Biopython code that builds the backbone (N, CA, C, O; Angstrom):
import numpy as np
from Bio.PDB.StructureBuilder import StructureBuilder

atoms = [
    (1, "UNK", "N", (16.000, 3.539, -27.042)),
    (1, "UNK", "CA", (15.630, 3.684, -25.645)),
    (1, "UNK", "C", (14.334, 2.915, -25.389)),
    (1, "UNK", "O", (13.413, 2.962, -26.205)),
    (2, "UNK", "N", (14.260, 2.216, -24.274)),
    (2, "UNK", "CA", (13.082, 1.411, -23.977)),
    (2, "UNK", "C", (12.009, 2.272, -23.318)),
    (2, "UNK", "O", (12.293, 3.298, -22.700)),
    (3, "UNK", "N", (10.783, 1.825, -23.469)),
    (3, "UNK", "CA", (9.650, 2.485, -22.833)),
    (3, "UNK", "C", (9.801, 2.318, -21.316)),
    (3, "UNK", "O", (10.014, 1.197, -20.856)),
    (4, "UNK", "N", (9.697, 3.400, -20.520)),
    (4, "UNK", "CA", (9.924, 3.295, -19.077)),
    (4, "UNK", "C", (8.929, 2.393, -18.363)),
    (4, "UNK", "O", (9.217, 1.911, -17.268)),
    (5, "UNK", "N", (7.772, 2.157, -18.954)),
    (5, "UNK", "CA", (6.779, 1.310, -18.311)),
    (5, "UNK", "C", (7.019, -0.156, -18.647)),
    (5, "UNK", "O", (6.673, -1.030, -17.852)),
    (6, "UNK", "N", (7.599, -0.440, -19.798)),
    (6, "UNK", "CA", (7.819, -1.815, -20.221)),
    (6, "UNK", "C", (9.220, -2.283, -19.820)),
    (6, "UNK", "O", (10.212, -1.647, -20.176)),
    (7, "UNK", "N", (9.300, -3.369, -19.095)),
    (7, "UNK", "CA", (10.565, -3.943, -18.672)),
    (7, "UNK", "C", (10.813, -5.193, -19.524)),
    (7, "UNK", "O", (10.020, -6.133, -19.466)),
    (8, "UNK", "N", (11.891, -5.226, -20.311)),
    (8, "UNK", "CA", (12.124, -6.382, -21.181)),
    (8, "UNK", "C", (12.354, -7.685, -20.426)),
    (8, "UNK", "O", (12.204, -8.760, -21.005)),
    (9, "UNK", "N", (12.714, -7.615, -19.149)),
    (9, "UNK", "CA", (12.962, -8.832, -18.379)),
    (9, "UNK", "C", (11.662, -9.489, -17.906)),
    (9, "UNK", "O", (11.665, -10.647, -17.489)),
    (10, "UNK", "N", (10.564, -8.755, -17.971)),
    (10, "UNK", "CA", (9.280, -9.285, -17.502)),
    (10, "UNK", "C", (8.440, -9.666, -18.715)),
    (10, "UNK", "O", (8.304, -8.873, -19.647)),
    (11, "UNK", "N", (7.874, -10.873, -18.713)),
    (11, "UNK", "CA", (7.043, -11.272, -19.857)),
    (11, "UNK", "C", (5.932, -10.257, -20.110)),
    (11, "UNK", "O", (5.381, -9.697, -19.162)),
    (12, "UNK", "N", (5.595, -10.014, -21.384)),
    (12, "UNK", "CA", (4.575, -9.015, -21.713)),
    (12, "UNK", "C", (3.252, -9.216, -20.989)),
    (12, "UNK", "O", (2.577, -8.243, -20.654)),
    (13, "UNK", "N", (2.877, -10.458, -20.745)),
    (13, "UNK", "CA", (1.598, -10.714, -20.068)),
    (13, "UNK", "C", (1.587, -10.150, -18.655)),
    (13, "UNK", "O", (0.523, -9.828, -18.126)),
    (14, "UNK", "N", (2.768, -10.026, -18.031)),
    (14, "UNK", "CA", (2.834, -9.531, -16.660)),
    (14, "UNK", "C", (3.095, -8.041, -16.575)),
    (14, "UNK", "O", (2.993, -7.466, -15.492)),
    (15, "UNK", "N", (3.428, -7.398, -17.684)),
    (15, "UNK", "CA", (3.747, -5.975, -17.675)),
    (15, "UNK", "C", (2.607, -5.148, -17.091)),
    (15, "UNK", "O", (2.841, -4.207, -16.333)),
    (16, "UNK", "N", (1.395, -5.495, -17.439)),
    (16, "UNK", "CA", (0.243, -4.725, -17.016)),
    (16, "UNK", "C", (-0.640, -5.488, -16.037)),
    (16, "UNK", "O", (-1.804, -5.133, -15.851)),
    (17, "UNK", "N", (-0.104, -6.527, -15.411)),
    (17, "UNK", "CA", (-0.898, -7.302, -14.468)),
    (17, "UNK", "C", (-1.028, -6.533, -13.158)),
    (17, "UNK", "O", (-0.108, -6.495, -12.340)),
    (18, "UNK", "N", (-2.171, -5.938, -12.991)),
    (18, "UNK", "CA", (-2.430, -5.099, -11.819)),
    (18, "UNK", "C", (-3.125, -5.881, -10.710)),
    (18, "UNK", "O", (-3.466, -5.307, -9.676)),
    (19, "UNK", "N", (-3.339, -7.168, -10.906)),
    (19, "UNK", "CA", (-4.135, -7.949, -9.971)),
    (19, "UNK", "C", (-3.560, -7.944, -8.559)),
    (19, "UNK", "O", (-4.280, -7.663, -7.601)),
    (20, "UNK", "N", (-2.281, -8.250, -8.420)),
    (20, "UNK", "CA", (-1.719, -8.354, -7.076)),
    (20, "UNK", "C", (-1.702, -7.013, -6.340)),
    (20, "UNK", "O", (-2.069, -6.979, -5.165)),
    (21, "UNK", "N", (-1.295, -5.905, -6.970)),
    (21, "UNK", "CA", (-1.381, -4.637, -6.239)),
    (21, "UNK", "C", (-2.815, -4.275, -5.859)),
    (21, "UNK", "O", (-3.044, -3.678, -4.807)),
    (22, "UNK", "N", (-3.784, -4.632, -6.709)),
    (22, "UNK", "CA", (-5.185, -4.381, -6.362)),
    (22, "UNK", "C", (-5.565, -5.190, -5.125)),
    (22, "UNK", "O", (-6.245, -4.688, -4.231)),
    (23, "UNK", "N", (-5.123, -6.437, -5.083)),
    (23, "UNK", "CA", (-5.409, -7.299, -3.921)),
    (23, "UNK", "C", (-4.794, -6.701, -2.660)),
    (23, "UNK", "O", (-5.424, -6.705, -1.603)),
    (24, "UNK", "N", (-3.565, -6.184, -2.762)),
    (24, "UNK", "CA", (-2.907, -5.594, -1.588)),
    (24, "UNK", "C", (-3.679, -4.371, -1.118)),
    (24, "UNK", "O", (-3.937, -4.227, 0.077)),
    (25, "UNK", "N", (-4.051, -3.488, -2.037)),
    (25, "UNK", "CA", (-4.844, -2.315, -1.647)),
    (25, "UNK", "C", (-6.153, -2.744, -0.995)),
    (25, "UNK", "O", (-6.575, -2.152, -0.001)),
    (26, "UNK", "N", (-6.798, -3.770, -1.548)),
    (26, "UNK", "CA", (-8.054, -4.270, -0.975)),
    (26, "UNK", "C", (-7.830, -4.837, 0.427)),
    (26, "UNK", "O", (-8.662, -4.651, 1.315)),
    (27, "UNK", "N", (-6.716, -5.521, 0.622)),
    (27, "UNK", "CA", (-6.389, -6.056, 1.954)),
    (27, "UNK", "C", (-6.226, -4.918, 2.966)),
    (27, "UNK", "O", (-6.662, -5.029, 4.112)),
    (28, "UNK", "N", (-5.603, -3.841, 2.537)),
    (28, "UNK", "CA", (-5.412, -2.702, 3.441)),
    (28, "UNK", "C", (-6.748, -2.055, 3.791)),
    (28, "UNK", "O", (-7.002, -1.731, 4.951)),
    (29, "UNK", "N", (-7.594, -1.869, 2.794)),
    (29, "UNK", "CA", (-8.913, -1.286, 3.056)),
    (29, "UNK", "C", (-9.739, -2.238, 3.917)),
    (29, "UNK", "O", (-10.479, -1.801, 4.799)),
    (30, "UNK", "N", (-9.612, -3.530, 3.660)),
    (30, "UNK", "CA", (-10.331, -4.529, 4.445)),
    (30, "UNK", "C", (-9.858, -4.642, 5.881)),
    (30, "UNK", "O", (-10.492, -5.313, 6.696)),
    (31, "UNK", "N", (-8.750, -3.993, 6.195)),
    (31, "UNK", "CA", (-8.241, -4.002, 7.563)),
    (31, "UNK", "C", (-9.232, -3.458, 8.570)),
    (31, "UNK", "O", (-9.182, -3.806, 9.750)),
    (32, "UNK", "N", (-10.143, -2.595, 8.105)),
    (32, "UNK", "CA", (-11.201, -2.073, 8.993)),
    (32, "UNK", "C", (-12.066, -3.213, 9.502)),
    (32, "UNK", "O", (-12.497, -3.202, 10.655)),
    (33, "UNK", "N", (-12.320, -4.191, 8.651)),
    (33, "UNK", "CA", (-13.222, -5.298, 8.990)),
    (33, "UNK", "C", (-12.486, -6.418, 9.714)),
    (33, "UNK", "O", (-13.034, -7.040, 10.624)),
    (34, "UNK", "N", (-11.248, -6.673, 9.309)),
    (34, "UNK", "CA", (-10.517, -7.827, 9.841)),
    (34, "UNK", "C", (-9.640, -7.484, 11.041)),
    (34, "UNK", "O", (-8.923, -8.344, 11.552)),
    (35, "UNK", "N", (-9.692, -6.257, 11.483)),
    (35, "UNK", "CA", (-8.859, -5.863, 12.613)),
    (35, "UNK", "C", (-7.379, -5.813, 12.267)),
    (35, "UNK", "O", (-6.527, -5.959, 13.143)),
    (36, "UNK", "N", (-7.076, -5.608, 11.005)),
    (36, "UNK", "CA", (-5.689, -5.486, 10.576)),
    (36, "UNK", "C", (-5.061, -6.768, 10.066)),
    (36, "UNK", "O", (-3.955, -6.740, 9.526)),
    (37, "UNK", "N", (-5.747, -7.894, 10.227)),
    (37, "UNK", "CA", (-5.185, -9.171, 9.779)),
    (37, "UNK", "C", (-4.983, -9.166, 8.264)),
    (37, "UNK", "O", (-3.956, -9.634, 7.773)),
    (38, "UNK", "N", (-5.952, -8.641, 7.528)),
    (38, "UNK", "CA", (-5.813, -8.615, 6.073)),
    (38, "UNK", "C", (-4.672, -7.689, 5.648)),
    (38, "UNK", "O", (-4.056, -7.903, 4.604)),
    (39, "UNK", "N", (-4.392, -6.670, 6.448)),
    (39, "UNK", "CA", (-3.272, -5.776, 6.131)),
    (39, "UNK", "C", (-1.949, -6.525, 6.224)),
    (39, "UNK", "O", (-1.044, -6.275, 5.428)),
    (40, "UNK", "N", (-1.823, -7.428, 7.170)),
    (40, "UNK", "CA", (-0.607, -8.245, 7.294)),
    (40, "UNK", "C", (-0.474, -9.147, 6.068)),
    (40, "UNK", "O", (0.622, -9.320, 5.535)),
    (41, "UNK", "N", (-1.591, -9.719, 5.625)),
    (41, "UNK", "CA", (-1.586, -10.529, 4.407)),
    (41, "UNK", "C", (-1.147, -9.667, 3.223)),
    (41, "UNK", "O", (-0.337, -10.094, 2.400)),
    (42, "UNK", "N", (-1.688, -8.450, 3.147)),
    (42, "UNK", "CA", (-1.311, -7.532, 2.080)),
    (42, "UNK", "C", (0.171, -7.200, 2.094)),
    (42, "UNK", "O", (0.810, -7.136, 1.044)),
    (43, "UNK", "N", (0.713, -6.991, 3.284)),
    (43, "UNK", "CA", (2.147, -6.699, 3.414)),
    (43, "UNK", "C", (2.984, -7.856, 2.875)),
    (43, "UNK", "O", (3.942, -7.643, 2.132)),
    (44, "UNK", "N", (2.624, -9.064, 3.245)),
    (44, "UNK", "CA", (3.363, -10.241, 2.784)),
    (44, "UNK", "C", (3.280, -10.345, 1.259)),
    (44, "UNK", "O", (4.287, -10.598, 0.597)),
    (45, "UNK", "N", (2.099, -10.153, 0.713)),
    (45, "UNK", "CA", (1.931, -10.204, -0.745)),
    (45, "UNK", "C", (2.759, -9.122, -1.440)),
    (45, "UNK", "O", (3.338, -9.366, -2.499)),
    (46, "UNK", "N", (2.816, -7.938, -0.851)),
    (46, "UNK", "CA", (3.596, -6.846, -1.449)),
    (46, "UNK", "C", (5.081, -7.189, -1.447)),
    (46, "UNK", "O", (5.766, -6.985, -2.449)),
    (47, "UNK", "N", (5.583, -7.708, -0.327)),
    (47, "UNK", "CA", (6.998, -8.079, -0.268)),
    (47, "UNK", "C", (7.327, -9.181, -1.272)),
    (47, "UNK", "O", (8.356, -9.120, -1.946)),
    (48, "UNK", "N", (6.461, -10.183, -1.375)),
    (48, "UNK", "CA", (6.713, -11.316, -2.269)),
    (48, "UNK", "C", (6.641, -10.888, -3.737)),
    (48, "UNK", "O", (7.420, -11.371, -4.559)),
    (49, "UNK", "N", (5.732, -10.007, -4.066)),
    (49, "UNK", "CA", (5.500, -9.622, -5.463)),
    (49, "UNK", "C", (6.433, -8.526, -5.964)),
    (49, "UNK", "O", (6.605, -8.374, -7.174)),
    (50, "UNK", "N", (7.020, -7.783, -5.087)),
    (50, "UNK", "CA", (7.798, -6.598, -5.470)),
    (50, "UNK", "C", (8.974, -6.919, -6.380)),
    (50, "UNK", "O", (9.176, -6.231, -7.381)),
    (51, "UNK", "N", (9.746, -7.933, -6.061)),
    (51, "UNK", "CA", (10.986, -8.217, -6.796)),
    (51, "UNK", "C", (10.748, -8.555, -8.266)),
    (51, "UNK", "O", (11.534, -8.153, -9.123)),
    (52, "UNK", "N", (9.690, -9.279, -8.565)),
    (52, "UNK", "CA", (9.441, -9.724, -9.933)),
    (52, "UNK", "C", (8.620, -8.731, -10.751)),
    (52, "UNK", "O", (8.389, -8.946, -11.941)),
    (53, "UNK", "N", (8.184, -7.657, -10.125)),
    (53, "UNK", "CA", (7.313, -6.700, -10.812)),
    (53, "UNK", "C", (8.118, -5.713, -11.644)),
    (53, "UNK", "O", (9.267, -5.414, -11.317)),
    (54, "UNK", "N", (7.516, -5.204, -12.723)),
    (54, "UNK", "CA", (8.185, -4.140, -13.468)),
    (54, "UNK", "C", (8.278, -2.886, -12.596)),
    (54, "UNK", "O", (7.569, -2.755, -11.598)),
    (55, "UNK", "N", (9.144, -1.986, -12.981)),
    (55, "UNK", "CA", (9.444, -0.807, -12.154)),
    (55, "UNK", "C", (8.201, 0.007, -11.793)),
    (55, "UNK", "O", (8.074, 0.479, -10.663)),
    (56, "UNK", "N", (7.296, 0.168, -12.741)),
    (56, "UNK", "CA", (6.126, 1.005, -12.442)),
    (56, "UNK", "C", (5.242, 0.363, -11.388)),
    (56, "UNK", "O", (4.617, 1.074, -10.602)),
    (57, "UNK", "N", (5.171, -0.968, -11.347)),
    (57, "UNK", "CA", (4.403, -1.638, -10.298)),
    (57, "UNK", "C", (5.181, -1.687, -8.987)),
    (57, "UNK", "O", (4.584, -1.687, -7.910)),
    (58, "UNK", "N", (6.509, -1.728, -9.074)),
    (58, "UNK", "CA", (7.308, -1.697, -7.844)),
    (58, "UNK", "C", (7.042, -0.436, -7.045)),
    (58, "UNK", "O", (7.078, -0.463, -5.815)),
    (59, "UNK", "N", (6.775, 0.676, -7.731)),
    (59, "UNK", "CA", (6.473, 1.916, -6.999)),
    (59, "UNK", "C", (5.227, 1.738, -6.137)),
    (59, "UNK", "O", (5.147, 2.298, -5.043)),
    (60, "UNK", "N", (4.260, 0.970, -6.615)),
    (60, "UNK", "CA", (3.052, 0.705, -5.821)),
    (60, "UNK", "C", (3.383, -0.188, -4.625)),
    (60, "UNK", "O", (2.881, 0.029, -3.522)),
    (61, "UNK", "N", (4.230, -1.193, -4.854)),
    (61, "UNK", "CA", (4.598, -2.070, -3.743)),
    (61, "UNK", "C", (5.387, -1.312, -2.673)),
    (61, "UNK", "O", (5.166, -1.524, -1.481)),
    (62, "UNK", "N", (6.297, -0.439, -3.081)),
    (62, "UNK", "CA", (7.039, 0.382, -2.117)),
    (62, "UNK", "C", (6.054, 1.229, -1.317)),
    (62, "UNK", "O", (6.153, 1.318, -0.093)),
    (63, "UNK", "N", (5.110, 1.846, -2.010)),
    (63, "UNK", "CA", (4.082, 2.675, -1.371)),
    (63, "UNK", "C", (3.263, 1.843, -0.386)),
    (63, "UNK", "O", (2.992, 2.291, 0.728)),
    (64, "UNK", "N", (2.872, 0.641, -0.787)),
    (64, "UNK", "CA", (2.066, -0.217, 0.073)),
    (64, "UNK", "C", (2.847, -0.683, 1.303)),
    (64, "UNK", "O", (2.309, -0.712, 2.410)),
    (65, "UNK", "N", (4.092, -1.039, 1.109)),
    (65, "UNK", "CA", (4.921, -1.492, 2.231)),
    (65, "UNK", "C", (5.123, -0.354, 3.225)),
    (65, "UNK", "O", (5.007, -0.558, 4.433)),
    (66, "UNK", "N", (5.423, 0.836, 2.730)),
    (66, "UNK", "CA", (5.576, 1.999, 3.616)),
    (66, "UNK", "C", (4.269, 2.320, 4.333)),
    (66, "UNK", "O", (4.268, 2.684, 5.509)),
    (67, "UNK", "N", (3.168, 2.185, 3.622)),
    (67, "UNK", "CA", (1.863, 2.444, 4.248)),
    (67, "UNK", "C", (1.662, 1.526, 5.440)),
    (67, "UNK", "O", (1.222, 1.968, 6.501)),
    (68, "UNK", "N", (1.981, 0.256, 5.272)),
    (68, "UNK", "CA", (1.800, -0.687, 6.379)),
    (68, "UNK", "C", (2.664, -0.307, 7.578)),
    (68, "UNK", "O", (2.160, -0.195, 8.695)),
    (69, "UNK", "N", (3.966, -0.109, 7.351)),
    (69, "UNK", "CA", (4.871, 0.135, 8.473)),
    (69, "UNK", "C", (4.581, 1.465, 9.164)),
    (69, "UNK", "O", (4.666, 1.557, 10.389)),
    (70, "UNK", "N", (4.242, 2.490, 8.395)),
    (70, "UNK", "CA", (3.885, 3.770, 9.015)),
    (70, "UNK", "C", (2.580, 3.646, 9.797)),
    (70, "UNK", "O", (2.447, 4.220, 10.878)),
    (71, "UNK", "N", (1.623, 2.903, 9.259)),
    (71, "UNK", "CA", (0.364, 2.732, 9.992)),
    (71, "UNK", "C", (0.578, 1.928, 11.270)),
    (71, "UNK", "O", (-0.076, 2.182, 12.282)),
    (72, "UNK", "N", (1.489, 0.961, 11.229)),
    (72, "UNK", "CA", (1.798, 0.209, 12.447)),
    (72, "UNK", "C", (2.426, 1.131, 13.495)),
    (72, "UNK", "O", (2.059, 1.081, 14.669)),
    (73, "UNK", "N", (3.361, 1.962, 13.073)),
    (73, "UNK", "CA", (3.989, 2.913, 13.991)),
    (73, "UNK", "C", (2.951, 3.824, 14.638)),
    (73, "UNK", "O", (2.926, 3.979, 15.859)),
    (74, "UNK", "N", (2.091, 4.429, 13.809)),
    (74, "UNK", "CA", (1.086, 5.348, 14.342)),
    (74, "UNK", "C", (0.034, 4.619, 15.172)),
    (74, "UNK", "O", (-0.518, 5.194, 16.110)),
    (75, "UNK", "N", (-0.249, 3.367, 14.842)),
    (75, "UNK", "CA", (-1.198, 2.583, 15.633)),
    (75, "UNK", "C", (-0.634, 2.266, 17.015)),
    (75, "UNK", "O", (-1.362, 2.283, 18.007)),
    (76, "UNK", "N", (0.658, 1.977, 17.075)),
    (76, "UNK", "CA", (1.297, 1.745, 18.381)),
    (76, "UNK", "C", (1.229, 3.013, 19.214)),
    (76, "UNK", "O", (0.912, 2.964, 20.403)),
    (77, "UNK", "N", (1.526, 4.149, 18.595)),
    (77, "UNK", "CA", (1.427, 5.433, 19.303)),
    (77, "UNK", "C", (-0.012, 5.651, 19.785)),
    (77, "UNK", "O", (-0.238, 6.067, 20.921)),
    (78, "UNK", "N", (-0.976, 5.365, 18.911)),
    (78, "UNK", "CA", (-2.382, 5.495, 19.301)),
    (78, "UNK", "C", (-2.743, 4.570, 20.449)),
    (78, "UNK", "O", (-3.452, 4.963, 21.375)),
    (79, "UNK", "N", (-2.252, 3.337, 20.383)),
    (79, "UNK", "CA", (-2.522, 2.382, 21.456)),
    (79, "UNK", "C", (-1.918, 2.815, 22.783)),
    (79, "UNK", "O", (-2.541, 2.662, 23.834)),
    (80, "UNK", "N", (-0.708, 3.353, 22.736)),
    (80, "UNK", "CA", (-0.043, 3.807, 23.963)),
    (80, "UNK", "C", (-0.700, 5.046, 24.561)),
    (80, "UNK", "O", (-0.608, 5.284, 25.765)),
    (81, "UNK", "N", (-1.359, 5.830, 23.721)),
    (81, "UNK", "CA", (-1.987, 7.060, 24.223)),
    (81, "UNK", "C", (-3.483, 6.890, 24.479)),
    (81, "UNK", "O", (-4.175, 7.870, 24.753)),
    (82, "UNK", "N", (-3.985, 5.670, 24.393)),
    (82, "UNK", "CA", (-5.400, 5.436, 24.691)),
    (82, "UNK", "C", (-5.751, 5.870, 26.111)),
    (82, "UNK", "O", (-6.842, 6.381, 26.364)),
    (83, "UNK", "N", (-4.831, 5.665, 27.016)),
    (83, "UNK", "CA", (-5.078, 6.011, 28.417)),
    (83, "UNK", "C", (-5.299, 7.521, 28.608)),
    (83, "UNK", "O", (-5.944, 7.948, 29.566)),
    (84, "UNK", "N", (-4.755, 8.311, 27.685)),
    (84, "UNK", "CA", (-4.906, 9.768, 27.774)),
    (84, "UNK", "C", (-6.125, 10.260, 27.009)),
    (84, "UNK", "O", (-6.422, 11.454, 27.026)),
    (85, "UNK", "N", (-6.826, 9.369, 26.346)),
    (85, "UNK", "CA", (-8.032, 9.734, 25.622)),
    (85, "UNK", "C", (-7.806, 10.116, 24.169)),
    (85, "UNK", "O", (-8.736, 10.062, 23.364)),
    (86, "UNK", "N", (-6.607, 10.494, 23.828)),
    (86, "UNK", "CA", (-6.335, 10.905, 22.442)),
    (86, "UNK", "C", (-6.048, 9.704, 21.542)),
    (86, "UNK", "O", (-6.113, 9.811, 20.317)),
    (87, "UNK", "N", (-5.736, 8.583, 22.141)),
    (87, "UNK", "CA", (-5.378, 7.396, 21.374)),
    (87, "UNK", "C", (-6.472, 6.931, 20.433)),
    (87, "UNK", "O", (-6.189, 6.507, 19.313)),
    (88, "UNK", "N", (-7.714, 7.006, 20.876)),
    (88, "UNK", "CA", (-8.821, 6.583, 20.013)),
    (88, "UNK", "C", (-8.887, 7.451, 18.766)),
    (88, "UNK", "O", (-9.128, 6.945, 17.671)),
    (89, "UNK", "N", (-8.677, 8.739, 18.920)),
    (89, "UNK", "CA", (-8.665, 9.640, 17.769)),
    (89, "UNK", "C", (-7.515, 9.312, 16.827)),
    (89, "UNK", "O", (-7.677, 9.334, 15.607)),
    (90, "UNK", "N", (-6.365, 9.012, 17.392)),
    (90, "UNK", "CA", (-5.207, 8.654, 16.571)),
    (90, "UNK", "C", (-5.483, 7.379, 15.794)),
    (90, "UNK", "O", (-5.160, 7.296, 14.609)),
    (91, "UNK", "N", (-6.073, 6.388, 16.441)),
    (91, "UNK", "CA", (-6.353, 5.110, 15.776)),
    (91, "UNK", "C", (-7.366, 5.277, 14.643)),
    (91, "UNK", "O", (-7.218, 4.675, 13.580)),
    (92, "UNK", "N", (-8.389, 6.091, 14.872)),
    (92, "UNK", "CA", (-9.360, 6.351, 13.802)),
    (92, "UNK", "C", (-8.681, 7.100, 12.658)),
    (92, "UNK", "O", (-8.911, 6.794, 11.488)),
    (93, "UNK", "N", (-7.844, 8.080, 12.997)),
    (93, "UNK", "CA", (-7.124, 8.841, 11.966)),
    (93, "UNK", "C", (-6.213, 7.927, 11.148)),
    (93, "UNK", "O", (-6.101, 8.089, 9.933)),
    (94, "UNK", "N", (-5.566, 6.974, 11.805)),
    (94, "UNK", "CA", (-4.694, 6.031, 11.090)),
    (94, "UNK", "C", (-5.519, 5.198, 10.115)),
    (94, "UNK", "O", (-5.104, 4.990, 8.975)),
    (95, "UNK", "N", (-6.665, 4.726, 10.546)),
    (95, "UNK", "CA", (-7.525, 3.946, 9.657)),
    (95, "UNK", "C", (-7.977, 4.748, 8.448)),
    (95, "UNK", "O", (-7.979, 4.241, 7.326)),
    (96, "UNK", "N", (-8.354, 5.983, 8.673)),
    (96, "UNK", "CA", (-8.763, 6.851, 7.560)),
    (96, "UNK", "C", (-7.579, 7.111, 6.642)),
    (96, "UNK", "O", (-7.720, 7.087, 5.419)),
    (97, "UNK", "N", (-6.416, 7.358, 7.227)),
    (97, "UNK", "CA", (-5.195, 7.627, 6.456)),
    (97, "UNK", "C", (-4.846, 6.444, 5.554)),
    (97, "UNK", "O", (-4.523, 6.634, 4.381)),
    (98, "UNK", "N", (-4.910, 5.231, 6.091)),
    (98, "UNK", "CA", (-4.613, 4.025, 5.299)),
    (98, "UNK", "C", (-5.625, 3.879, 4.166)),
    (98, "UNK", "O", (-5.257, 3.548, 3.038)),
    (99, "UNK", "N", (-6.889, 4.125, 4.465)),
    (99, "UNK", "CA", (-7.928, 4.010, 3.445)),
    (99, "UNK", "C", (-7.719, 5.028, 2.332)),
    (99, "UNK", "O", (-7.812, 4.688, 1.152)),
    (100, "UNK", "N", (-7.439, 6.266, 2.699)),
    (100, "UNK", "CA", (-7.217, 7.310, 1.692)),
    (100, "UNK", "C", (-5.990, 6.981, 0.847)),
    (100, "UNK", "O", (-6.033, 7.101, -0.378)),
    (101, "UNK", "N", (-4.901, 6.569, 1.485)),
    (101, "UNK", "CA", (-3.694, 6.202, 0.731)),
    (101, "UNK", "C", (-3.990, 5.048, -0.225)),
    (101, "UNK", "O", (-3.507, 5.040, -1.357)),
    (102, "UNK", "N", (-4.769, 4.088, 0.219)),
    (102, "UNK", "CA", (-5.088, 2.943, -0.620)),
    (102, "UNK", "C", (-5.950, 3.346, -1.817)),
    (102, "UNK", "O", (-5.730, 2.866, -2.929)),
    (103, "UNK", "N", (-6.911, 4.211, -1.598)),
    (103, "UNK", "CA", (-7.775, 4.668, -2.688)),
    (103, "UNK", "C", (-6.969, 5.494, -3.693)),
    (103, "UNK", "O", (-7.132, 5.335, -4.903)),
    (104, "UNK", "N", (-6.108, 6.368, -3.194)),
    (104, "UNK", "CA", (-5.272, 7.174, -4.091)),
    (104, "UNK", "C", (-4.318, 6.262, -4.874)),
    (104, "UNK", "O", (-4.137, 6.442, -6.078)),
    (105, "UNK", "N", (-3.717, 5.297, -4.198)),
    (105, "UNK", "CA", (-2.839, 4.343, -4.874)),
    (105, "UNK", "C", (-3.585, 3.554, -5.942)),
    (105, "UNK", "O", (-3.074, 3.342, -7.042)),
    (106, "UNK", "N", (-4.793, 3.124, -5.609)),
    (106, "UNK", "CA", (-5.617, 2.398, -6.583)),
    (106, "UNK", "C", (-5.914, 3.258, -7.805)),
    (106, "UNK", "O", (-5.913, 2.759, -8.930)),
    (107, "UNK", "N", (-6.165, 4.536, -7.593)),
    (107, "UNK", "CA", (-6.479, 5.395, -8.738)),
    (107, "UNK", "C", (-5.282, 5.504, -9.682)),
    (107, "UNK", "O", (-5.453, 5.482, -10.901)),
    (108, "UNK", "N", (-4.074, 5.623, -9.129)),
    (108, "UNK", "CA", (-2.876, 5.650, -9.988)),
    (108, "UNK", "C", (-2.695, 4.310, -10.694)),
    (108, "UNK", "O", (-2.372, 4.261, -11.880)),
    (109, "UNK", "N", (-2.904, 3.229, -9.955)),
    (109, "UNK", "CA", (-2.728, 1.890, -10.513)),
    (109, "UNK", "C", (-3.705, 1.633, -11.658)),
    (109, "UNK", "O", (-3.311, 1.125, -12.708)),
    (110, "UNK", "N", (-4.955, 1.975, -11.466)),
    (110, "UNK", "CA", (-5.964, 1.711, -12.486)),
    (110, "UNK", "C", (-5.765, 2.575, -13.728)),
    (110, "UNK", "O", (-6.255, 2.237, -14.805)),
    (111, "UNK", "N", (-5.048, 3.685, -13.581)),
    (111, "UNK", "CA", (-4.683, 4.495, -14.751)),
    (111, "UNK", "C", (-3.460, 3.915, -15.450)),
    (111, "UNK", "O", (-3.071, 4.394, -16.515)),
    (112, "UNK", "N", (-2.848, 2.885, -14.858)),
    (112, "UNK", "CA", (-1.667, 2.263, -15.445)),
    (112, "UNK", "C", (-0.408, 3.079, -15.236)),
    (112, "UNK", "O", (0.530, 3.000, -16.030)),
    (113, "UNK", "N", (-0.386, 3.867, -14.165)),
    (113, "UNK", "CA", (0.754, 4.735, -13.905)),
    (113, "UNK", "C", (1.438, 4.350, -12.601)),
    (113, "UNK", "O", (0.790, 3.848, -11.683)),
    (114, "UNK", "N", (2.758, 4.584, -12.514)),
    (114, "UNK", "CA", (3.451, 4.329, -11.244)),
    (114, "UNK", "C", (2.975, 5.318, -10.189)),
    (114, "UNK", "O", (2.473, 6.395, -10.512)),
    (115, "UNK", "N", (3.137, 4.945, -8.939)),
    (115, "UNK", "CA", (2.803, 5.900, -7.879)),
    (115, "UNK", "C", (3.910, 6.951, -7.874)),
    (115, "UNK", "O", (5.084, 6.598, -7.764)),
    (116, "UNK", "N", (3.562, 8.247, -7.993)),
    (116, "UNK", "CA", (4.580, 9.273, -8.215)),
    (116, "UNK", "C", (5.523, 9.518, -7.034)),
    (116, "UNK", "O", (6.695, 9.834, -7.241)),
    (117, "UNK", "N", (5.038, 9.380, -5.821)),
    (117, "UNK", "CA", (5.868, 9.660, -4.643)),
    (117, "UNK", "C", (5.684, 8.542, -3.609)),
    (117, "UNK", "O", (5.073, 8.763, -2.563)),
    (118, "UNK", "N", (6.204, 7.356, -3.893)),
    (118, "UNK", "CA", (5.923, 6.219, -3.010)),
    (118, "UNK", "C", (6.548, 6.320, -1.618)),
    (118, "UNK", "O", (6.143, 5.592, -0.712)),
    (119, "UNK", "N", (7.509, 7.190, -1.435)),
    (119, "UNK", "CA", (8.167, 7.282, -0.127)),
    (119, "UNK", "C", (7.655, 8.432, 0.738)),
    (119, "UNK", "O", (8.190, 8.673, 1.820)),
    (120, "UNK", "N", (6.632, 9.138, 0.280)),
    (120, "UNK", "CA", (6.058, 10.227, 1.083)),
    (120, "UNK", "C", (5.302, 9.685, 2.287)),
    (120, "UNK", "O", (4.791, 8.565, 2.267)),
    (121, "UNK", "N", (5.241, 10.498, 3.331)),
    (121, "UNK", "CA", (4.537, 10.107, 4.540)),
    (121, "UNK", "C", (3.029, 10.351, 4.441)),
    (121, "UNK", "O", (2.237, 9.573, 4.972)),
    (122, "UNK", "N", (2.643, 11.407, 3.777)),
    (122, "UNK", "CA", (1.222, 11.743, 3.718)),
    (122, "UNK", "C", (0.582, 11.018, 2.534)),
    (122, "UNK", "O", (-0.077, 9.994, 2.716)),
    (123, "UNK", "N", (0.768, 11.531, 1.357)),
    (123, "UNK", "CA", (0.261, 10.909, 0.126)),
    (123, "UNK", "C", (1.385, 10.936, -0.838)),
    (123, "UNK", "O", (1.239, 10.473, -1.969)),
]
sb = StructureBuilder()
sb.init_structure("model")
sb.init_model(0)
sb.init_chain("A")
sb.init_seg("    ")
for serial, (resi, resn, name, xyz) in enumerate(atoms, 1):
    if name == "N":
        sb.init_residue(resn, " ", resi, " ")
    sb.init_atom(name, np.array(xyz, "f"), 0.0, 1.0, " ", f" {name:<3s}", serial, name[0])
structure = sb.get_structure()
């Protein structure tokens, strides 16, 4: 039986290459500064890198991709409700939510572990 973290189809040098998922998490956190532009870059990098990654890293890419799309959904809701005054609170909450998800994802990644629940809405 093969080790669940090691994928024989991926060269050993790439098995533990955490660079790209770290860059994606950084792009998401940097969205506060770039107005979300870096998050779009992160999304593209996650989609491009996901297919060639070993399974344990794919869980991070799935988590990152879901984070982007859910944050976009909630940001649209926040934008539409700005006129009612609650939208600003929603937008700030979305930013905090993305940051927390990114930090939690980074902690799993730096431990060399797959993200345990990549399809969850909260964490």
